[in-house]
GUTI-867608 format. One record per residue (C-alpha): residue in three letters; x, y, z; residue number from 1. Coordinates in steps of 0.2 Angstrom, whole numbers, plus 5000, padded with zeros to 4 digits. Each point is the difference from the previous one (the first is absolute). Last residue first. Layout:
<zados>
<zado residu="ALA" east="X" north="Y" up="Z" num="NUM"/>
...
</zados>
This chain:
<zados>
<zado residu="PRO" east="4751" north="4948" up="5219" num="63"/>
<zado residu="ASN" east="5000" north="4999" up="4981" num="62"/>
<zado residu="PHE" east="5015" north="4991" up="4993" num="61"/>
<zado residu="ASN" east="4989" north="4985" up="4994" num="60"/>
<zado residu="ALA" east="5014" north="4994" up="4988" num="59"/>
<zado residu="ARG" east="4987" north="4998" up="4986" num="58"/>
<zado residu="SER" east="4992" north="5017" up="5001" num="57"/>
<zado residu="GLN" east="5017" north="5009" up="5003" num="56"/>
<zado residu="ILE" east="5009" north="4991" up="4985" num="55"/>
<zado residu="LYS" east="4985" north="5005" up="4989" num="54"/>
<zado residu="ASP" east="5000" north="5018" up="5006" num="53"/>
<zado residu="LEU" east="5019" north="5001" up="4997" num="52"/>
<zado residu="LEU" east="4998" north="4993" up="4982" num="51"/>
<zado residu="THR" east="4987" north="5013" up="4996" num="50"/>
<zado residu="LEU" east="5010" north="5014" up="5008" num="49"/>
<zado residu="LEU" east="5015" north="4995" up="4989" num="48"/>
<zado residu="THR" east="4990" north="4999" up="4984" num="47"/>
<zado residu="GLN" east="4993" north="5017" up="5004" num="46"/>
<zado residu="LYS" east="5017" north="5007" up="5002" num="45"/>
<zado residu="GLU" east="5006" north="4992" up="4984" num="44"/>
<zado residu="GLU" east="4985" north="5008" up="4991" num="43"/>
<zado residu="ARG" east="5004" north="5017" up="5007" num="42"/>
<zado residu="THR" east="5019" north="4998" up="4994" num="41"/>
<zado residu="VAL" east="5014" north="4997" up="5013" num="40"/>
<zado residu="PRO" east="5015" north="5011" up="5000" num="39"/>
<zado residu="ALA" east="4992" north="5013" up="5012" num="38"/>
<zado residu="SER" east="4994" north="4987" up="5012" num="37"/>
<zado residu="VAL" east="5014" north="5002" up="5013" num="36"/>
<zado residu="ARG" east="5000" north="5019" up="4999" num="35"/>
<zado residu="LYS" east="4981" north="5002" up="5000" num="34"/>
<zado residu="GLU" east="4999" north="4988" up="5015" num="33"/>
<zado residu="LEU" east="5013" north="5009" up="5009" num="32"/>
<zado residu="ASN" east="4991" north="5017" up="4997" num="31"/>
<zado residu="VAL" east="4984" north="4993" up="5007" num="30"/>
<zado residu="PHE" east="5009" north="4992" up="5015" num="29"/>
<zado residu="THR" east="5008" north="5016" up="5005" num="28"/>
<zado residu="GLU" east="4984" north="5010" up="4998" num="27"/>
<zado residu="HIS" east="4991" north="4988" up="5011" num="26"/>
<zado residu="VAL" east="5014" north="5001" up="5013" num="25"/>
<zado residu="SER" east="4999" north="5019" up="5000" num="24"/>
<zado residu="GLN" east="4981" north="5000" up="5001" num="23"/>
<zado residu="VAL" east="5001" north="4988" up="5015" num="22"/>
<zado residu="LEU" east="5013" north="5011" up="5008" num="21"/>
<zado residu="ILE" east="4989" north="5016" up="4998" num="20"/>
<zado residu="GLN" east="4985" north="4991" up="5008" num="19"/>
<zado residu="GLY" east="5011" north="4994" up="5014" num="18"/>
<zado residu="ASP" east="5006" north="5018" up="5003" num="17"/>
<zado residu="PRO" east="4981" north="5005" up="5000" num="16"/>
<zado residu="THR" east="4997" north="4987" up="5013" num="15"/>
<zado residu="LEU" east="4992" north="4984" up="4993" num="14"/>
<zado residu="PHE" east="4984" north="4993" up="5007" num="13"/>
<zado residu="LEU" east="4996" north="4983" up="5007" num="12"/>
<zado residu="GLN" east="4982" north="4994" up="5005" num="11"/>
<zado residu="LYS" east="4998" north="4985" up="5011" num="10"/>
<zado residu="GLN" east="4989" north="4985" up="4998" num="9"/>
<zado residu="SER" east="4995" north="4987" up="5013" num="8"/>
<zado residu="SER" east="4987" north="5011" up="5009" num="7"/>
<zado residu="THR" east="4992" north="5004" up="4983" num="6"/>
<zado residu="THR" east="5004" north="5014" up="4988" num="5"/>
<zado residu="PHE" east="4989" north="5009" up="4988" num="4"/>
<zado residu="HIS" east="5003" north="5010" up="4984" num="3"/>
<zado residu="GLY" east="4984" north="5005" up="4990" num="2"/>
<zado residu="MET" east="4994" north="4993" up="4983" num="1"/>
</zados>
């Protein structure tokens, strides 16, 4: 499927420096998640995600 724009849509592209910054921020958050979740078991992580999904679906947080 091809990409298209309408008169009300705009395309936005990152500069090479912006792409490097996005990658750096991504790596920072991946590392932070690993540090924060290190003491939690895989089963506990799954339970947490299940509970957060339940909260989100019932609280209607979606825009």
